[in-house]
C-alpha positions as CSV (number, residue, x, y, z in Angstrom):
1,M,-17.5,48.2,-65.1
2,S,-16.7,45.6,-67.7
3,A,-15.9,45.1,-71.4
4,K,-18.2,46.3,-73.9
5,V,-18.3,45.4,-77.9
6,D,-18.3,48.6,-80.4
7,G,-20.7,47.2,-83.1
8,E,-19.5,48.7,-85.8
9,K,-15.6,47.6,-85.4
10,C,-16.9,44.0,-85.1
11,T,-16.5,42.0,-87.7
12,G,-17.9,38.5,-86.5
13,C,-14.4,36.2,-86.2
14,E,-15.6,34.8,-82.9
15,S,-11.6,35.3,-81.9
16,C,-12.8,36.8,-78.4
17,I,-15.4,33.4,-77.9
18,P,-12.6,31.1,-76.7
19,E,-11.5,32.9,-75.3
20,C,-13.3,34.1,-72.4
21,P,-13.1,32.3,-68.9
22,A,-16.3,33.0,-67.7
23,D,-17.8,32.1,-71.0
24,A,-19.6,35.3,-71.2
25,I,-19.2,36.0,-75.0
26,S,-21.7,35.0,-78.0
27,L,-22.6,36.1,-81.3
28,I,-25.7,37.2,-82.2
29,N,-26.2,38.3,-85.5
30,G,-23.0,38.2,-86.7
31,K,-21.7,40.1,-83.7
32,A,-19.9,39.3,-80.4
33,V,-21.8,40.1,-77.2
34,I,-20.6,40.6,-73.3
35,D,-22.9,39.4,-71.2
36,A,-22.0,42.0,-68.5
37,D,-23.4,39.8,-65.1
38,T,-20.7,37.1,-66.2
39,C,-17.8,39.4,-67.8
40,I,-15.2,39.2,-65.4
41,D,-13.8,41.8,-66.1
42,C,-10.4,39.7,-67.2
43,G,-9.4,41.3,-70.6
44,L,-9.0,39.2,-72.3
45,C,-10.9,39.8,-75.4
46,I,-10.0,43.3,-75.7
47,E,-6.1,42.3,-76.2
48,I,-7.5,39.1,-78.1
49,C,-10.0,41.2,-80.7
50,P,-8.1,41.7,-83.9
51,V,-9.9,45.0,-84.8
52,D,-10.3,46.7,-81.6
53,A,-13.6,46.2,-81.4
54,I,-14.2,45.5,-76.9
55,S,-13.3,48.1,-75.3
56,M,-13.9,48.6,-71.1
57,E,-16.1,51.1,-70.2
């Protein structure tokens, strides 16, 4: 299970990027993308996202 970004909701605000302790989030084409192999499933990105674009799947 890892965090997944809903590209329709993501505004590219970058709030999640500095919060990720595993450095698993990058911005690609203006949207956050989470590397599932690097993600440690901590959920900090889910908590910080102002538009609820990230969920655990």
